[in-house]
C-alpha positions in Angstrom: -31.6 11.2 3.4 -30.6 14.3 1.9 -29.2 14.4 -2.0 -26.6 16.5 -3.3 -26.0 16.4 -7.2 -22.4 17.9 -8.0 -21.2 19.0 -11.6 -17.4 18.5 -11.9 -16.2 21.0 -14.4 -14.6 20.0 -17.5 -13.1 16.6 -18.4 -11.9 14.6 -21.0 -11.0 16.7 -24.1 -12.0 19.9 -22.4 -9.1 20.9 -19.6 -10.6 24.1 -18.9 -8.0 26.7 -17.2 -4.8 25.4 -18.2 -1.1 26.6 -16.2 1.7 24.8 -18.0 0.5 21.0 -18.2 -1.7 21.7 -14.8 -5.5 21.3 -16.1 -8.3 22.5 -14.4 -10.1 19.2 -14.8 -7.8 17.3 -13.0 -8.4 19.9 -9.7 -12.1 19.9 -9.9 -12.0 15.9 -10.0 -9.8 15.6 -7.2 -11.7 18.1 -5.1 -15.3 16.6 -6.1 -13.5 12.7 -5.0 -13.1 14.3 -1.6 -16.4 16.1 -1.5 -18.0 13.1 -2.5 -16.0 11.0 0.2 -16.8 13.5 3.0 -20.5 13.9 2.6 -21.1 10.0 2.2 -19.1 9.7 5.2 -21.8 11.7 6.7 -24.9 9.5 5.2 -25.8 12.0 2.4 -26.4 10.4 -0.8 -24.4 11.8 -3.8 -25.1 12.0 -7.4 -22.2 13.4 -9.2 -21.3 14.2 -13.4 -18.3 12.6 -13.3 -15.9 10.4 -11.2 -13.1 10.3 -13.8 -11.7 11.7 -16.8 -14.3 11.8 -19.2 -16.1 14.2 -21.3 -18.2 16.7 -19.8 -21.6 16.1 -21.1 -23.7 18.8 -19.5 -26.8 18.2 -21.7 -26.7 14.6 -20.4 -26.5 15.5 -16.7 -28.6 18.0 -15.6 -32.0 15.9 -16.8 -30.4 13.3 -14.6 -29.5 15.7 -11.6 -33.2 17.1 -12.1 -34.9 13.8 -11.8 -32.5 13.3 -8.9 -34.6 15.8 -7.0 -31.4 17.3 -4.6 -31.4 19.3 -1.8 -28.8 21.1 -3.1 -26.6 21.4 -6.1 -22.9 22.3 -6.5 -20.6 23.1 -9.5 -17.1 22.5 -8.9 -14.3 24.6 -10.9 -10.9 26.5 -10.7 -10.4 30.0 -12.1 -8.3 32.2 -14.4 -8.2 35.5 -15.4 -5.6 35.5 -17.8 -4.2 37.9 -16.9 -2.5 36.7 -13.8 -3.9 39.4 -11.4 -7.2 38.3 -9.8 -7.4 35.9 -7.2 -9.4 34.0 -4.6 -12.4 32.2 -3.9 -15.6 33.3 -5.4 -19.2 32.0 -5.3 -21.8 32.3 -7.2 -25.7 31.7 -6.3 -28.5 31.1 -9.0 -30.7 34.0 -9.7 -34.2 31.8 -9.4 -36.7 31.3 -6.6 -34.0 29.8 -4.3 -31.6 32.9 -4.5 -32.1 33.4 -0.7 -31.2 29.6 0.0 -28.5 29.9 -2.1 -26.6 32.9 -0.8 -26.8 31.3 2.2 -25.5 28.3 1.3 -22.7 29.9 -0.5 -22.1 32.1 2.7 -21.3 29.0 4.5 -19.3 27.1 2.3 -17.0 30.6 1.9 -17.1 30.8 5.8 -15.2 27.6 5.8 -13.1 28.6 3.0 -12.0 31.4 4.6 -10.5 29.7 7.5 -8.3 28.0 5.4 -6.4 31.7 4.4 -8.0 31.5 1.3 -9.0 35.5 0.6 -12.6 35.8 -1.3 -13.9 37.5 -3.9 -17.7 37.3 -2.5 -20.8 36.2 -3.6 -22.1 36.9 -6.7 -25.6 36.6 -8.8 -25.0 34.2 -11.6 -27.8 32.4 -14.0 -25.7 29.5 -14.7 -26.6 25.8 -15.6 -27.3 24.6 -12.4 -30.4 27.1 -11.7 -32.4 25.2 -13.9 -32.7 22.7 -10.4 -35.3 23.1 -8.2 -33.1 23.4 -5.4 -30.5 26.2 -3.8 -27.4 25.8 -5.7 -23.7 27.3 -5.8 -21.1 27.8 -8.5 -17.7 27.6 -6.8 -14.5 28.6 -8.2 -11.6 27.8 -5.6 -8.6 30.3 -6.6 -7.5 31.4 -9.8 -5.2 28.7 -11.8 -3.0 31.5 -13.7 -2.0 33.6 -10.2 1.0 32.0 -8.4 0.1 33.7 -5.0 -3.3 31.9 -5.3 -2.4 28.7 -7.0 -0.1 28.4 -3.8 -3.0 27.9 -1.9 -4.0 24.7 -3.9 -1.1 23.5 -5.7 -1.2 19.9 -4.4 -4.1 17.3 -3.7 -3.7 17.4 -0.3 -4.3 21.0 -0.4 -7.2 20.9 -2.6 -9.0 18.0 -0.9 -8.8 20.6 2.1 -11.0 22.8 -0.1 -13.1 19.8 -0.2 -13.2 19.3 2.9 -14.3 23.1 3.2 -16.8 22.8 1.0 -18.3 19.7 2.5 -18.2 21.8 6.1 -20.6 24.4 4.9 -22.4 22.3 3.0 -23.6 19.7 6.0 -24.0 23.0 8.3 -26.3 24.2 5.4 -28.4 20.9 5.4 -28.1 20.9 9.2 -25.7 17.8 9.7 -23.4 18.1 12.6 -19.9 17.8 11.6 -18.2 14.6 12.4 -14.1 14.5 12.5 -12.6 11.3 10.9 -10.9 9.3 13.7 -7.0 9.0 13.3 -5.0 5.5 12.9 -1.8 5.8 13.8 -0.2 3.0 13.0 3.0 4.0 14.8 1.1 4.0 18.2 2.0 0.9 20.3 -0.7 -1.0 21.6 -2.4 -0.9 24.9 -1.0 -3.2 27.8 -2.8 -6.6 28.1 -3.8 -7.9 31.5 -3.8 -11.8 30.9 -5.5 -13.8 33.6 -4.2 -17.3 34.5 -7.1 -20.2 35.7 -5.2 -22.7 37.2 -2.2 -25.2 36.5 -2.4 -28.9 35.9 -0.1 -31.5 36.0 -2.8 -33.6 33.5 -3.6 -32.2 30.0 -6.9 -33.7 30.2 -7.5 -31.9 33.1 -6.4 -28.3 31.3 -8.6 -29.4 28.7 -11.8 -29.7 30.8 -10.9 -26.4 32.6 -10.7 -24.6 28.9 -14.2 -26.3 28.2 -15.9 -25.2 31.3 -15.0 -21.7 30.7 -15.6 -21.2 27.2 -19.4 -22.1 28.4 -19.0 -19.3 30.6 -18.2 -17.4 27.6 -14.7 -16.8 28.0 -12.2 -17.2 25.8 -9.3 -19.4 26.9 -6.3 -21.7 25.9 -3.4 -24.0 27.1 -0.1 -23.1 27.1 2.7 -25.9 28.4 5.4 -24.1 30.8 8.2 -26.7 31.2 9.3 -27.6 35.2 
């Protein structure tokens, strides 16, 4: 089983980037929860730093993440430039001995993000905390909260979950796991036609019951209905 650890940026008393009453910590959590769901759906064992809005305790999490011995580590964030002019997805590879593999991981995720229509500022070096893990890592900034055009790419939870799916596709590709689409359950779809087989009609109930018992012994489900003459 492949293992992925996810650092969910900010949380609790730390809102991260802010746009009015919109906090980065909430966006990061929406993305992370959907990413966890998609990875687990493909049989990946996931260790996240948080699954609720609690304080980010990186000092506590990273020793646990290291002991988890993950195949890759991912950090989920949402950017802000404080000028409102910068825009686009951004990925940071670590700078340790896993730099080459980290670059490949970032590139695969970037490809899926671009497919959503989001622009990219490219892949860059960054010796962030996840670099302490002995595995390829990617620090992901899905876009700029303070840029109106960029924010339009992820201004609803549905859109944020689309980024999570893109991240999942890139991660799974890196891990060598084929993407499996989800089956759509259309509750408005009419059920398929059923063709009922009649196995006899009897004037006496005991004969009907005898036929039902005989069919059940053959593994055929059956029941009695009454028709008035």
